[in-house]
N, C-alpha and C positions, 0 to 999 in steps of 0.2 A: 504494500500500500504506500503510495507516495505521500508527501507531507501535506498536500492540498486536499486529500481525500479524508473523509471522516466516517466514523462508524455510526450507524443508526442505532435506535433503541434495541433492535434485535441482534446487534453485533455484526450485521452485514455491512460491507462497504457501500457508501453512497457516492454519487457523482461528485466531482470536485466543485467547490464553491467558485463562482465566477463573479467578479466585481466589474460592473460596467457603469460608466457615467452616462446618465440619461438626461437629455436636455428637456424633454417634456414627458410627463406621465399623467394620464387622465385619472379622474377620481375612481373610475371602475377598474383601473389597472391595465388598461389597453395601451400598448406602446408599439411603435414601429421601429424595427431594426433593419437598416439597410434595405428598405422597401418591403420588408416582410412583417406581417402582423405577429404579435406575440402576446402572451399574458405574463404579468409580473406579480409575484406574491411579495408584498412589502411587509416587513416586520420592523417595528420600531421599539426601541428600548425605553420609551418614556413619552412624555408630552412632545408634540410637534408644534412648533410655533412658526408662524409666517410673518415676516416683517416686510412691509412694502413701503418704500420711500417714494412718494409721489412728488413729481416736480412739474412745473409749468414754465414755459418760456414766454417772457414778456419783455418787450423792448430789446430783444436780442440777448437777454440774460436769463439763465436758468435759475429758478427760485422755488420756494415752497408755496403751496396754496395759501397758507396763513399770511406770508409776507405780501402776496398779491392782494389778499383781502384787506390788509392794513392800508395798502396804497389806495385801494378803491374807497375805503372809509375816509381817507384824507381828501380824496377828490370830492366825495359827497359832502364833507364838512365845508369845503370851499364853495361848493354849490349853494349850500345853506347860507353861508356868509354873504354871497352875492345877492341872494333873494332877500335877506334881511337888511342889506345896506340901503340907506336912504340916498338914492341917486336917480338921475333921469332914466327913463325907459330905454333910450338909445344906448346909454352907457352900460346899463344892466345887460342888454342884449349883446353888446360888444364883449363884455366881460364873460358872459356865458359862452359865446362863440370861442373866445380864446381858451377858456377852460376845457371845452369839448375838444378843441384842437390838441391841447396838451394831453388830455385823456386818450385820444385816439393814437397819438404818438407813443405814449408810455405803455399802452395796453396791447399794441400790435405784437405779433410774435417776432417780427424782424426788428432790427435796429431802427430807431427813429431817424427821421431826416433832421439833422442838426439845425438847419436854417429855420425850418417850420417850427420846431420845438422851441428854439431860443426866442424867436420872434413872439410867439404866443405867450411864453413864460414871462418874458420881459414886459409885455403888454399888461399882464395881470398885476404887475407891481405898481402901475401908474394910477390905478383907479382910486384907491383910498388906503389910509393906514390899516384899517381892519382887514381889507383884502390882501394887503402886503403881508400882514402877520399870518393869515391863513395860508398864503402861498409859501412863506418861509417854512411853516410847519410841514406842508406837503413835500417841499423839495429837500427837507432835512431827513426824510426817511431813508434808511439804508438801501432799500431796493431802488428808489429813485436815484440815489447817489450812484449806485452800481450801473444803472442804465445810462446816466449822464457820463460816467467814466468810460463806458463802452463806446460812446459816440465820438469822443475825441476831445481835443484841447479846448475848443470853444466852449463846450458844455462844462468842462472842469473849471475853466475860468469863471463861468457864470455861477457855478456852485460856490466857488471861493468868494466871489463878490457877495453872494447871499450870506455866507458865513460872516463876512465883515459887517453886513447890515444887522445881523442877529446880535453880534457882539456890541455894536454901537447902541442898539435898542436896550441892551441890558445895563449899560453904564448909566 
């Protein structure tokens, strides 16, 4: 008997154990080996846990659904600030248009267009101090910072300028 064979409960030799890495196994134990169907008996020595790390790609950056939700909450808070701000209807519509442009750029799966994103983001800063504060909060989020960093130097300079404004407001 070779070292890979084992004896069964009745003392007879059994076929050798074979270890095969399987890419996919259905719940019923059905598997395909090199184009042939087969059945697999799976025995586990304890609890089996499955850990799934879900990611989404927004703004050309891979992130978690939770970070994406946080960014969307920041956008919705900014939307609320625009609605509550006492300003002319034309200005409110312009601010909403700029915010929706920023949202479209940040939430697309591909990298945003830096010119479109920066124009709309800078425009949001000009309406009122309350909207500037809401924009600073939105652009201070780690995911938004990562998206801006992926776009390039213009966006990074914009974020650094925002950091300077934040620091000035705290003083």
